C-alpha positions as CSV (number, residue, x, y, z in Angstrom):
1,M,0.0,0.0,0.0
2,K,2.8,2.4,0.8
3,R,4.5,1.7,-2.5
4,G,1.2,2.6,-4.4
5,V,0.9,5.8,-2.4
6,I,4.5,6.6,-3.1
7,I,4.1,6.0,-6.7
8,G,0.9,8.1,-7.0
9,A,2.5,11.2,-5.5
10,G,5.5,11.0,-7.9
11,I,3.2,10.6,-10.8
12,A,1.3,13.7,-9.8
13,L,4.4,15.7,-9.9
14,L,5.4,14.4,-13.3
15,V,2.0,14.9,-14.8
16,I,1.7,18.5,-13.6
17,G,5.3,19.2,-14.6
18,G,4.7,17.6,-18.0
19,V,1.5,19.6,-18.5
20,G,3.4,22.9,-17.9
21,F,6.0,22.1,-20.4
22,A,3.5,20.9,-22.9
23,V,1.7,24.2,-22.7
24,S,4.9,26.0,-23.6
25,Q,5.3,23.8,-26.6
26,S,1.8,24.4,-27.9
27,H,1.9,28.2,-27.7
28,T,2.8,30.3,-30.7
29,H,6.0,32.4,-30.3
30,M,7.3,34.9,-32.8
31,G,10.8,36.1,-33.4
32,H,13.0,33.2,-32.4
33,G,16.2,33.4,-34.3
34,A,16.1,34.8,-37.8
35,G,12.6,33.6,-38.6
36,M,9.3,32.7,-37.0
37,H,8.8,29.6,-34.9
38,Q,5.3,28.3,-34.2
39,H,4.2,25.7,-31.8
40,D,1.3,23.4,-32.8
41,E,-1.4,24.2,-30.4
42,A,-3.8,21.7,-31.9
43,T,-1.6,18.6,-31.6
44,M,0.9,19.7,-28.9
45,P,3.8,17.5,-30.2
46,G,5.9,18.4,-27.2
47,L,3.6,16.2,-25.0
48,I,4.5,13.1,-26.9
49,G,7.1,10.9,-25.1
50,E,9.3,8.0,-26.1
51,N,7.6,6.0,-23.4
52,A,4.2,7.7,-22.9
53,S,0.8,6.4,-24.0
54,A,-1.5,8.5,-26.2
55,E,-3.9,8.7,-23.2
56,E,-1.2,10.1,-21.0
57,S,-0.3,12.8,-23.6
58,A,-4.0,13.6,-24.0
59,E,-4.4,14.1,-20.3
60,I,-1.5,16.5,-20.2
61,A,-2.8,18.4,-23.2
62,L,-6.2,18.8,-21.6
63,M,-4.6,20.2,-18.5
64,F,-2.4,22.6,-20.5
65,R,-5.4,23.8,-22.6
66,N,-7.3,24.5,-19.4
67,F,-4.5,25.5,-17.0
68,D,-6.6,28.6,-16.0
69,T,-9.0,26.3,-14.2
70,I,-6.2,24.8,-12.0
71,T,-5.2,26.2,-8.6
72,R,-2.5,25.0,-6.3
73,E,-1.2,25.4,-2.8
74,V,2.3,24.2,-1.9
75,E,3.8,23.8,1.5
76,N,7.5,23.1,1.7
77,L,8.1,20.6,4.5
78,P,11.5,20.0,6.1
79,N,11.6,16.6,4.3
80,G,9.5,17.3,1.2
81,I,6.3,18.9,0.1
82,R,2.6,19.0,0.6
83,T,0.5,20.2,-2.4
84,V,-3.2,20.7,-2.8
85,T,-4.3,20.9,-6.5
86,R,-7.8,21.4,-7.8
87,S,-9.7,22.4,-10.9
88,S,-13.0,24.1,-11.4
89,D,-13.5,21.8,-14.4
90,V,-14.5,18.2,-13.7
91,A,-12.8,16.8,-16.7
92,V,-9.5,18.6,-15.9
93,M,-9.8,17.5,-12.3
94,D,-10.2,13.9,-13.4
95,A,-7.2,14.2,-15.7
96,L,-5.2,15.7,-12.8
97,V,-6.0,12.8,-10.5
98,S,-5.3,10.2,-13.3
99,H,-2.1,11.8,-14.3
100,S,-0.8,12.3,-10.8
101,V,-1.5,8.7,-9.7
102,G,-0.1,7.4,-13.0
103,M,3.1,9.4,-12.7
104,I,3.7,8.5,-9.1
105,D,3.4,4.9,-10.2
106,R,5.9,5.4,-13.0
107,V,8.3,7.1,-10.6
108,G,8.1,4.1,-8.2
109,Q,8.8,1.8,-11.1
110,R,11.5,4.1,-12.5
111,D,9.5,4.1,-15.8
112,D,10.3,7.5,-17.3
113,P,7.8,8.5,-20.0
114,K,10.5,10.7,-21.6
115,I,8.0,13.4,-22.7
116,R,9.9,15.8,-24.9
117,I,9.3,18.9,-22.8
118,Q,9.3,17.4,-19.3
119,S,11.2,19.3,-16.6
120,P,14.8,18.2,-16.0
121,T,13.9,18.3,-12.2
122,L,12.0,15.0,-12.8
123,D,15.2,13.1,-13.7
124,I,16.1,12.6,-10.1
125,F,12.7,11.1,-9.4
126,F,13.1,8.4,-12.0
127,L,16.6,7.6,-10.8
128,H,15.7,7.5,-7.1
129,G,11.9,6.8,-7.0
130,D,12.4,4.2,-4.3
131,E,13.6,7.0,-2.0
132,I,10.3,9.0,-2.2
133,L,7.4,8.3,0.1
134,S,4.2,9.5,-1.4
135,N,0.7,9.9,0.1
136,V,-2.1,10.8,-2.3
137,E,-5.6,11.6,-1.2
138,M,-8.7,13.1,-2.8
139,T,-10.4,15.4,-0.3
140,D,-13.1,18.1,-0.5
141,D,-10.2,20.6,-0.9
142,G,-8.8,18.8,-3.9
143,L,-6.0,16.4,-4.7
144,V,-3.6,16.3,-1.7
145,V,-0.1,15.0,-2.3
146,I,2.5,14.7,0.4
147,Q,5.9,13.5,-0.8
148,T,8.9,13.1,1.5
149,S,12.4,11.7,1.4
150,E,15.4,11.4,3.6
151,N,17.7,12.3,0.7
152,P,18.5,16.1,0.7
153,E,18.9,16.1,-3.1
154,I,15.5,14.6,-3.6
155,I,13.9,17.0,-1.1
156,A,15.4,19.9,-3.0
157,A,14.1,18.5,-6.3
158,L,10.6,17.9,-4.9
159,Q,10.5,21.6,-3.7
160,T,11.9,22.9,-7.0
161,H,9.5,20.9,-9.1
162,A,6.5,21.9,-6.9
163,A,7.4,25.5,-7.5
164,E,7.7,24.9,-11.3
165,V,4.3,23.2,-11.4
166,T,2.7,26.1,-9.5
167,Q,4.1,28.6,-12.0
168,M,2.6,26.5,-14.8
169,A,-0.8,26.4,-13.1
170,D,-0.6,30.2,-12.5
171,R,0.7,31.3,-15.9
172,G,0.4,28.4,-18.3
173,M,2.6,28.3,-21.4
174,A,4.4,31.5,-20.6
175,A,5.9,30.0,-17.5
176,V,6.9,26.9,-19.3
177,H,8.5,28.9,-22.1
178,E,10.5,30.9,-19.6
179,M,11.6,27.9,-17.6
180,M,12.8,26.2,-20.8
181,M,14.7,29.3,-21.9
182,E,16.3,29.6,-18.4
183,Q,17.4,26.0,-18.6
184,G,18.9,26.6,-22.0
185,R,16.4,24.3,-23.6
186,G,15.1,25.5,-27.0
187,H,11.9,24.3,-28.4
């Protein structure tokens, strides 16, 4: 039971992180380099992964397209994070829960979906998924995820990623684009 809870929390982080990066890939940006670069907002190719199902990519796309319905609260704990995520849209909320549980499971199995635009902060989760304890619960307040670790590197990554996801929930593709540019990752 603990392993399933642990897996679910990691998945939530990955899903939310992937959604944020997907949004950035689907947005149209002008003036990159000498010409114009456009992102395909209809198909969101940045959400496709070497090891992700079509259903997983569709959930992420739904969340990116409707990021303005998502709200988040993050509390940094001494050994991890506590997040509460919700959506005013039932379909988006269902996708959030499914994505979160699925990604936490993937983290526990060290099964990286390798989504093109996923945050590099997720790499440590897939390398050390067995060192993350996750508790996922659906409450009246929303999807509550508590993730903890004894490894300081993982704790820092959990807190960094939670902040990235919050930026994406608050600002959508603009936040994703900025994060990718700051990381030196073109699109």
